[in-house]
N, CA, C and O atoms as a Tinker XYZ file with bonds, in Angstrom:
   360  protein
     1  N    -85.647000  -43.726000   81.596000    73     2
     2  CA   -86.095000  -44.248000   80.463000    64     1     3
     3  C    -87.675000  -43.841000   79.849000    63     2     4     5
     4  O    -88.609000  -43.304000   80.445000    81     3
     5  N    -87.594000  -44.263000   78.587000    73     3     6
     6  CA   -88.936000  -43.968000   77.697000    64     5     7
     7  C    -89.633000  -44.954000   78.354000    63     6     8     9
     8  O    -89.377000  -46.118000   78.660000    81     7
     9  N    -90.836000  -44.014000   78.539000    73     7    10
    10  CA   -92.388000  -44.690000   78.794000    64     9    11
    11  C    -92.784000  -45.585000   77.917000    63    10    12    13
    12  O    -92.710000  -45.394000   76.704000    81    11
    13  N    -93.489000  -47.212000   78.739000    73    11    14
    14  CA   -94.096000  -47.504000   77.259000    64    13    15
    15  C    -95.214000  -48.033000   78.002000    63    14    16    17
    16  O    -95.412000  -49.248000   77.999000    81    15
    17  N    -96.105000  -47.098000   78.756000    73    15    18
    18  CA   -97.328000  -47.624000   79.457000    64    17    19
    19  C    -98.251000  -47.947000   78.678000    63    18    20    21
    20  O    -98.731000  -47.195000   77.830000    81    19
    21  N    -98.602000  -49.144000   78.898000    73    19    22
    22  CA  -100.144000  -49.743000   77.704000    64    21    23
    23  C   -100.980000  -48.920000   77.523000    63    22    24    25
    24  O   -101.065000  -48.533000   76.358000    81    23
    25  N   -101.732000  -48.435000   78.319000    73    23    26
    26  CA  -102.894000  -47.183000   78.417000    64    25    27
    27  C   -102.554000  -46.319000   77.001000    63    26    28    29
    28  O   -103.295000  -46.213000   76.024000    81    27
    29  N   -101.221000  -45.740000   77.187000    73    27    30
    30  CA  -100.621000  -44.473000   76.551000    64    29    31
    31  C   -100.290000  -45.199000   75.169000    63    30    32    33
    32  O   -100.659000  -44.746000   74.085000    81    31
    33  N    -99.662000  -46.201000   75.301000    73    31    34
    34  CA   -99.141000  -46.407000   73.884000    64    33    35
    35  C   -100.065000  -47.465000   72.902000    63    34    36    37
    36  O    -99.913000  -47.573000   71.685000    81    35
    37  N   -100.884000  -48.086000   73.583000    73    35    38
    38  CA  -102.127000  -48.790000   73.118000    64    37    39
    39  C   -103.252000  -48.402000   72.568000    63    38    40    41
    40  O   -103.643000  -48.743000   71.452000    81    39
    41  N   -104.050000  -47.364000   73.657000    73    39    42
    42  CA  -104.879000  -46.465000   73.575000    64    41    43
    43  C   -105.129000  -45.466000   73.473000    63    42    44    45
    44  O   -106.303000  -45.275000   73.155000    81    43
    45  N   -104.386000  -44.420000   73.632000    73    43    46
    46  CA  -104.106000  -43.457000   73.586000    64    45    47
    47  C   -103.832000  -42.716000   74.773000    63    46    48    49
    48  O   -103.540000  -43.473000   75.698000    81    47
    49  N   -103.824000  -41.677000   75.037000    73    47    50
    50  CA  -104.230000  -40.726000   76.806000    64    49    51
    51  C   -105.458000  -41.231000   77.638000    63    50    52    53
    52  O   -106.434000  -41.613000   76.993000    81    51
    53  N   -105.508000  -41.269000   78.972000    73    51    54
    54  CA  -106.358000  -41.954000   79.807000    64    53    55
    55  C   -107.497000  -41.234000   79.478000    63    54    56    57
    56  O   -108.545000  -41.768000   79.116000    81    55
    57  N   -107.257000  -39.542000   79.639000    73    55    58
    58  CA  -107.922000  -38.455000   79.116000    64    57    59
    59  C   -108.978000  -39.120000   78.124000    63    58    60    61
    60  O   -110.142000  -39.221000   78.512000    81    59
    61  N   -108.613000  -39.582000   76.841000    73    59    62
    62  CA  -109.293000  -40.008000   75.910000    64    61    63
    63  C   -110.645000  -40.927000   76.300000    63    62    64    65
    64  O   -111.698000  -40.712000   75.700000    81    63
    65  N   -110.560000  -41.946000   77.320000    73    63    66
    66  CA  -111.813000  -42.249000   77.672000    64    65    67
    67  C   -112.889000  -41.833000   78.527000    63    66    68    69
    68  O   -112.784000  -41.097000   79.509000    81    67
    69  N   -114.060000  -42.429000   78.019000    73    67    70
    70  CA  -115.346000  -41.648000   78.446000    64    69    71
    71  C   -116.205000  -43.205000   78.940000    63    70    72    73
    72  O   -116.267000  -44.309000   78.399000    81    71
    73  N   -116.632000  -42.799000   79.873000    73    71    74
    74  CA  -118.022000  -44.304000   80.340000    64    73    75
    75  C   -117.575000  -45.178000   81.175000    63    74    76    77
    76  O   -116.371000  -45.430000   81.121000    81    75
    77  N   -118.453000  -45.903000   82.213000    73    75    78
    78  CA  -117.782000  -46.519000   82.627000    64    77    79
    79  C   -117.405000  -48.100000   82.688000    63    78    80    81
    80  O   -117.447000  -48.794000   81.672000    81    79
    81  N   -117.104000  -48.517000   83.720000    73    79    82
    82  CA  -116.476000  -49.781000   83.853000    64    81    83
    83  C   -115.055000  -49.722000   82.908000    63    82    84    85
    84  O   -114.580000  -48.690000   82.432000    81    83
    85  N   -114.577000  -50.916000   82.780000    73    83    86
    86  CA  -112.777000  -50.993000   82.472000    64    85    87
    87  C   -113.430000  -50.978000   80.463000    63    86    88    89
    88  O   -114.518000  -51.229000   79.946000    81    87
    89  N   -112.222000  -50.597000   79.971000    73    87    90
    90  CA  -112.563000  -49.893000   78.414000    64    89    91
    91  C   -113.259000  -48.953000   78.279000    63    90    92    93
    92  O   -112.966000  -48.398000   77.221000    81    91
    93  N   -114.366000  -48.258000   79.000000    73    91    94
    94  CA  -114.703000  -47.206000   78.531000    64    93    95
    95  C   -115.152000  -47.077000   77.009000    63    94    96    97
    96  O   -115.414000  -48.183000   76.535000    81    95
    97  N   -115.265000  -46.324000   76.373000    73    95    98
    98  CA  -115.425000  -45.604000   75.124000    64    97    99
    99  C   -114.499000  -44.945000   74.884000    63    98   100   101
   100  O   -114.143000  -44.153000   75.756000    81    99
   101  N   -113.904000  -44.997000   73.875000    73    99   102
   102  CA  -112.471000  -44.472000   73.771000    64   101   103
   103  C   -113.147000  -43.283000   72.238000    63   102   104   105
   104  O   -113.928000  -43.657000   71.363000    81   103
   105  N   -112.569000  -41.976000   72.360000    73   103   106
   106  CA  -113.257000  -41.437000   70.998000    64   105   107
   107  C   -112.125000  -40.796000   70.530000    63   106   108   109
   108  O   -112.336000  -39.964000   69.647000    81   107
   109  N   -110.748000  -40.990000   70.957000    73   107   110
   110  CA  -109.707000  -40.434000   69.957000    64   109   111
   111  C   -109.859000  -41.189000   68.709000    63   110   112   113
   112  O   -110.349000  -42.310000   68.571000    81   111
   113  N   -109.254000  -40.229000   67.617000    73   111   114
   114  CA  -108.921000  -40.972000   66.806000    64   113   115
   115  C   -107.243000  -41.747000   66.251000    63   114   116   117
   116  O   -106.122000  -41.261000   66.101000    81   115
   117  N   -107.635000  -42.717000   66.128000    73   115   118
   118  CA  -106.305000  -43.710000   66.134000    64   117   119
   119  C   -105.696000  -43.738000   64.300000    63   118   120   121
   120  O   -104.674000  -44.268000   63.865000    81   119
   121  N   -106.610000  -43.076000   63.657000    73   119   122
   122  CA  -106.013000  -43.693000   62.166000    64   121   123
   123  C   -104.754000  -43.068000   61.427000    63   122   124   125
   124  O   -104.276000  -43.319000   60.320000    81   123
   125  N   -104.317000  -42.014000   62.583000    73   123   126
   126  CA  -102.881000  -41.522000   62.216000    64   125   127
   127  C   -101.948000  -41.264000   63.298000    63   126   128   129
   128  O   -101.648000  -40.165000   63.764000    81   127
   129  N   -101.356000  -42.869000   63.781000    73   127   130
   130  CA  -100.455000  -42.873000   64.886000    64   129   131
   131  C    -99.388000  -42.158000   64.791000    63   130   132   133
   132  O    -98.952000  -41.532000   65.757000    81   131
   133  N    -98.544000  -42.151000   63.039000    73   131   134
   134  CA   -97.428000  -41.540000   62.798000    64   133   135
   135  C    -97.210000  -40.163000   63.401000    63   134   136   137
   136  O    -96.059000  -39.744000   63.525000    81   135
   137  N    -98.532000  -39.246000   63.882000    73   135   138
   138  CA   -98.454000  -38.110000   64.512000    64   137   139
   139  C    -98.006000  -37.987000   66.248000    63   138   140   141
   140  O    -97.429000  -37.004000   66.715000    81   139
   141  N    -98.338000  -38.984000   66.901000    73   139   142
   142  CA   -98.540000  -38.846000   68.132000    64   141   143
   143  C    -97.130000  -39.954000   68.401000    63   142   144   145
   144  O    -96.469000  -39.662000   69.397000    81   143
   145  N    -96.841000  -40.684000   67.917000    73   143   146
   146  CA   -96.111000  -41.948000   68.314000    64   145   147
   147  C    -94.524000  -41.204000   67.912000    63   146   148   149
   148  O    -94.434000  -40.713000   66.787000    81   147
   149  N    -93.122000  -41.127000   68.983000    73   147   150
   150  CA   -91.704000  -40.695000   68.517000    64   149   151
   151  C    -91.236000  -42.178000   68.210000    63   150   152   153
   152  O    -91.875000  -43.209000   68.417000    81   151
   153  N    -89.878000  -42.032000   67.628000    73   151   154
   154  CA   -88.651000  -43.269000   67.592000    64   153   155
   155  C    -88.978000  -43.494000   68.856000    63   154   156   157
   156  O    -89.487000  -42.602000   69.535000    81   155
   157  N    -88.668000  -45.018000   69.456000    73   155   158
   158  CA   -88.512000  -45.359000   70.007000    64   157   159
   159  C    -87.034000  -45.861000   70.470000    63   158   160   161
   160  O    -86.776000  -46.915000   69.889000    81   159
   161  N    -86.131000  -45.502000   71.210000    73   159   162
   162  CA   -84.711000  -46.335000   71.181000    64   161   163
   163  C    -84.732000  -47.432000   72.389000    63   162   164   165
   164  O    -85.012000  -47.303000   73.581000    81   163
   165  N    -84.348000  -48.508000   71.655000    73   163   166
   166  CA   -84.086000  -49.735000   72.727000    64   165   167
   167  C    -83.309000  -49.568000   73.892000    63   166   168   169
   168  O    -83.622000  -50.232000   74.880000    81   167
   169  N    -82.482000  -48.903000   73.939000    73   167   170
   170  CA   -81.813000  -48.302000   74.933000    64   169   171
   171  C    -81.997000  -48.258000   76.207000    63   170   172   173
   172  O    -81.445000  -48.695000   77.217000    81   171
   173  N    -83.237000  -47.396000   75.833000    73   171   174
   174  CA   -83.758000  -46.263000   77.331000    64   173   175
   175  C    -85.114000  -47.181000   77.630000    63   174   176   177
   176  O    -85.635000  -46.666000   78.619000    81   175
   177  N    -86.054000  -48.531000   77.117000    73   175   178
   178  CA   -86.625000  -49.274000   77.229000    64   177   179
   179  C    -86.420000  -50.412000   78.362000    63   178   180   181
   180  O    -85.556000  -51.267000   78.170000    81   179
   181  N    -87.144000  -50.432000   79.451000    73   179   182
   182  CA   -87.218000  -51.428000   80.660000    64   181   183
   183  C    -88.561000  -52.174000   80.563000    63   182   184   185
   184  O    -89.523000  -51.529000   80.145000    81   183
   185  N    -88.692000  -53.177000   80.828000    73   183   186
   186  CA   -89.734000  -54.381000   81.169000    64   185   187
   187  C    -89.971000  -54.181000   82.445000    63   186   188   189
   188  O    -89.088000  -54.564000   83.212000    81   187
   189  N    -91.017000  -53.635000   82.948000    73   187   190
   190  CA   -91.728000  -53.879000   84.245000    64   189   191
   191  C    -92.606000  -55.055000   84.288000    63   190   192   193
   192  O    -93.507000  -55.457000   83.552000    81   191
   193  N    -91.983000  -55.557000   85.550000    73   191   194
   194  CA   -92.640000  -56.819000   85.977000    64   193   195
   195  C    -92.986000  -56.569000   87.847000    63   194   196   197
   196  O    -92.387000  -56.073000   88.801000    81   195
   197  N    -94.438000  -57.317000   87.575000    73   195   198
   198  CA   -94.563000  -57.076000   89.492000    64   197   199
   199  C    -94.882000  -57.906000   89.743000    63   198   200   201
   200  O    -95.571000  -58.453000   88.882000    81   199
   201  N    -94.672000  -58.679000   91.060000    73   199   202
   202  CA   -94.980000  -60.203000   91.474000    64   201   203
   203  C    -95.257000  -59.074000   92.824000    63   202   204   205
   204  O    -94.699000  -58.134000   93.391000    81   203
   205  N    -96.910000  -60.140000   92.899000    73   203   206
   206  CA   -97.680000  -59.976000   94.095000    64   205   207
   207  C    -97.516000  -60.897000   95.096000    63   206   208   209
   208  O    -96.752000  -61.841000   94.899000    81   207
   209  N    -98.214000  -60.766000   96.344000    73   207   210
   210  CA   -98.066000  -62.309000   96.769000    64   209   211
   211  C    -99.214000  -61.653000   98.170000    63   210   212   213
   212  O    -99.338000  -60.451000   98.404000    81   211
   213  N    -99.841000  -62.617000   98.839000    73   211   214
   214  CA  -100.393000  -62.505000  100.096000    64   213   215
   215  C   -100.134000  -63.593000  100.791000    63   214   216   217
   216  O   -100.064000  -64.783000  100.484000    81   215
   217  N    -99.997000  -62.985000  101.813000    73   215   218
   218  CA   -99.268000  -64.252000  103.288000    64   217   219
   219  C   -100.011000  -64.056000  104.331000    63   218   220   221
   220  O   -100.480000  -63.051000  104.865000    81   219
   221  N   -100.063000  -65.642000  104.626000    73   219   222
   222  CA  -101.100000  -65.013000  106.230000    64   221   223
   223  C    -99.783000  -65.212000  107.543000    63   222   224   225
   224  O    -98.929000  -66.037000  107.869000    81   223
   225  N   -100.129000  -64.318000  107.835000    73   223   226
   226  CA   -99.068000  -63.990000  109.330000    64   225   227
   227  C    -99.507000  -65.237000  110.566000    63   226   228   229
   228  O   -100.604000  -65.608000  110.984000    81   227
   229  N    -98.407000  -65.562000  110.823000    73   227   230
   230  CA   -98.480000  -67.286000  111.539000    64   229   231
   231  C    -99.320000  -66.886000  112.764000    63   230   232   233
   232  O   -100.495000  -67.249000  112.813000    81   231
   233  N    -98.523000  -65.814000  114.219000    73   231   234
   234  CA   -99.394000  -65.310000  114.832000    64   233   235
   235  C   -100.725000  -64.733000  114.846000    63   234   236   237
   236  O   -101.618000  -65.353000  115.422000    81   235
   237  N   -100.995000  -63.498000  114.221000    73   235   238
   238  CA  -102.137000  -63.247000  113.804000    64   237   239
   239  C   -103.509000  -63.595000  113.191000    63   238   240   241
   240  O   -104.684000  -63.489000  113.544000    81   239
   241  N   -102.870000  -64.035000  112.167000    73   239   242
   242  CA  -103.800000  -64.518000  111.229000    64   241   243
   243  C   -103.898000  -63.694000  110.146000    63   242   244   245
   244  O   -104.380000  -63.914000  109.035000    81   243
   245  N   -103.286000  -62.535000  110.684000    73   243   246
   246  CA  -103.571000  -61.136000  109.502000    64   245   247
   247  C   -103.043000  -61.738000  107.584000    63   246   248   249
   248  O   -102.365000  -62.678000  107.171000    81   247
   249  N   -103.481000  -61.078000  107.187000    73   247   250
   250  CA  -102.934000  -61.024000  105.627000    64   249   251
   251  C   -102.268000  -60.187000  105.592000    63   250   252   253
   252  O   -102.633000  -59.147000  106.139000    81   251
   253  N   -100.831000  -60.256000  104.856000    73   251   254
   254  CA  -100.195000  -59.023000  104.075000    64   253   255
   255  C   -100.256000  -59.295000  102.634000    63   254   256   257
   256  O   -100.158000  -60.401000  102.103000    81   255
   257  N   -100.439000  -58.084000  102.024000    73   255   258
   258  CA  -100.108000  -57.844000  100.827000    64   257   259
   259  C    -98.824000  -57.085000  100.343000    63   258   260   261
   260  O    -98.460000  -55.941000  100.616000    81   259
   261  N    -98.110000  -58.247000   99.375000    73   259   262
   262  CA   -96.663000  -57.293000   99.058000    64   261   263
   263  C    -96.589000  -57.458000   97.418000    63   262   264   265
   264  O    -96.726000  -58.506000   96.786000    81   263
   265  N    -96.300000  -55.964000   96.839000    73   263   266
   266  CA   -95.811000  -55.876000   95.393000    64   265   267
   267  C    -95.006000  -56.017000   95.591000    63   266   268   269
   268  O    -94.726000  -55.637000   96.728000    81   267
   269  N    -94.064000  -56.536000   94.942000    73   267   270
   270  CA   -92.055000  -55.914000   93.966000    64   269   271
   271  C    -92.222000  -55.602000   92.641000    63   270   272   273
   272  O    -92.923000  -56.197000   91.823000    81   271
   273  N    -91.825000  -55.039000   92.546000    73   271   274
   274  CA   -91.278000  -54.240000   90.891000    64   273   275
   275  C    -89.779000  -54.226000   90.515000    63   274   276   277
   276  O    -88.840000  -53.541000   90.919000    81   275
   277  N    -89.908000  -55.521000   89.325000    73   275   278
   278  CA   -88.517000  -55.175000   88.738000    64   277   279
   279  C    -88.641000  -55.161000   87.605000    63   278   280   281
   280  O    -89.228000  -55.917000   86.831000    81   279
   281  N    -87.600000  -53.538000   87.363000    73   279   282
   282  CA   -87.498000  -52.794000   86.172000    64   281   283
   283  C    -86.063000  -53.719000   85.283000    63   282   284   285
   284  O    -84.979000  -53.548000   85.842000    81   283
   285  N    -86.036000  -54.507000   84.175000    73   283   286
   286  CA   -84.832000  -55.004000   83.590000    64   285   287
   287  C    -84.739000  -54.254000   82.280000    63   286   288   289
   288  O    -85.689000  -53.976000   81.548000    81   287
   289  N    -83.568000  -53.989000   82.101000    73   287   290
   290  CA   -83.513000  -53.136000   80.447000    64   289   291
   291  C    -83.980000  -54.138000   79.721000    63   290   292   293
   292  O    -84.160000  -55.285000   80.130000    81   291
   293  N    -84.261000  -53.575000   78.224000    73   291   294
   294  CA   -84.770000  -54.322000   77.401000    64   293   295
   295  C    -83.366000  -54.781000   76.780000    63   294   296   297
   296  O    -83.332000  -55.971000   76.466000    81   295
   297  N    -82.285000  -54.091000   76.568000    73   295   298
   298  CA   -80.565000  -55.061000   76.384000    64   297   299
   299  C    -80.339000  -55.825000   77.105000    63   298   300   301
   300  O    -79.402000  -56.588000   76.870000    81   299
   301  N    -80.930000  -55.926000   78.032000    73   299   302
   302  CA   -79.564000  -57.058000   79.176000    64   301   303
   303  C    -80.889000  -58.312000   78.827000    63   302   304   305
   304  O    -80.366000  -59.395000   78.566000    81   303
   305  N    -82.434000  -58.357000   78.778000    73   303   306
   306  CA   -83.488000  -59.001000   78.139000    64   305   307
   307  C    -83.102000  -60.102000   76.842000    63   306   308   309
   308  O    -83.273000  -61.321000   76.882000    81   307
   309  N    -82.550000  -59.326000   75.721000    73   307   310
   310  CA   -82.169000  -59.775000   74.824000    64   309   311
   311  C    -81.265000  -60.780000   74.682000    63   310   312   313
   312  O    -81.354000  -61.663000   73.829000    81   311
   313  N    -79.873000  -60.614000   75.976000    73   311   314
   314  CA   -78.796000  -61.238000   75.417000    64   313   315
   315  C    -79.221000  -62.811000   76.161000    63   314   316   317
   316  O    -78.559000  -63.840000   76.023000    81   315
   317  N    -80.532000  -62.666000   76.991000    73   315   318
   318  CA   -80.733000  -64.357000   77.636000    64   317   319
   319  C    -81.203000  -65.297000   76.359000    63   318   320   321
   320  O    -81.879000  -64.963000   75.387000    81   319
   321  N    -80.765000  -66.270000   76.602000    73   319   322
   322  CA   -81.413000  -67.707000   75.628000    64   321   323
   323  C    -82.569000  -67.606000   75.697000    63   322   324   325
   324  O    -83.100000  -67.328000   76.772000    81   323
   325  N    -83.316000  -67.814000   74.515000    73   323   326
   326  CA   -84.359000  -68.083000   74.167000    64   325   327
   327  C    -85.374000  -66.841000   74.383000    63   326   328   329
   328  O    -86.289000  -66.617000   73.591000    81   327
   329  N    -85.079000  -65.920000   75.732000    73   327   330
   330  CA   -86.217000  -64.937000   75.417000    64   329   331
   331  C    -86.775000  -64.358000   74.423000    63   330   332   333
   332  O    -87.991000  -64.228000   74.290000    81   331
   333  N    -85.680000  -63.860000   73.434000    73   331   334
   334  CA   -86.113000  -63.099000   72.534000    64   333   335
   335  C    -87.523000  -63.616000   71.514000    63   334   336   337
   336  O    -88.593000  -63.140000   71.135000    81   335
   337  N    -86.912000  -64.609000   71.404000    73   335   338
   338  CA   -87.833000  -65.600000   70.840000    64   337   339
   339  C    -89.678000  -65.612000   71.569000    63   338   340   341
   340  O    -90.799000  -65.329000   71.147000    81   339
   341  N    -89.149000  -66.054000   72.688000    73   339   342
   342  CA   -90.120000  -66.103000   73.622000    64   341   343
   343  C    -91.233000  -64.466000   73.706000    63   342   344   345
   344  O    -92.460000  -64.372000   73.672000    81   343
   345  N    -90.479000  -63.702000   73.786000    73   343   346
   346  CA   -90.856000  -62.372000   73.720000    64   345   347
   347  C    -91.704000  -61.799000   72.336000    63   346   348   349
   348  O    -92.524000  -60.881000   72.358000    81   347
   349  N    -91.339000  -62.486000   71.286000    73   347   350
   350  CA   -91.667000  -62.106000   69.923000    64   349   351
   351  C    -93.332000  -62.718000   69.538000    63   350   352   353
   352  O    -94.236000  -62.247000   68.849000    81   351
   353  N    -93.176000  -64.279000   70.542000    73   351   354
   354  CA   -94.317000  -64.822000   70.163000    64   353   355
   355  C    -95.409000  -64.625000   71.203000    63   354   356   357
   356  O    -96.358000  -65.398000   71.070000    81   355
   357  N    -95.482000  -63.779000   72.190000    73   355   358
   358  CA   -96.518000  -63.311000   73.367000    64   357   359
   359  C    -96.924000  -62.552000   72.855000    63   358   360
   360  O    -97.807000  -61.864000   73.368000    81   359
C-alpha cells in the first residue's frame, strides 16, 4: 500500500525538522507541493488505527501495556453507512 504517514504528507520529510521539542522548526519550502506528491491510488490506501490499553495484572499488580494495530482498506470503509461523511467532516 501507498504510505500516507502524517509527517511525510503534511510536513515533508522528517529530515526537514530542526530544533528541539514537538514541531521543531521546518525549513523545507512547501510553496510547490506538486513536485513532491504523486497521485494516490485509493485502492492502495489503508487507514491505520491503534488501540492502546493499560491493564493491571491481578496477582502481581504489574501494569501491562498493549498495542493492537488495525489496517483497514479505504475501499472497505467507504462502503460502511455514514462513514464517508464522518471522515470528510473530520
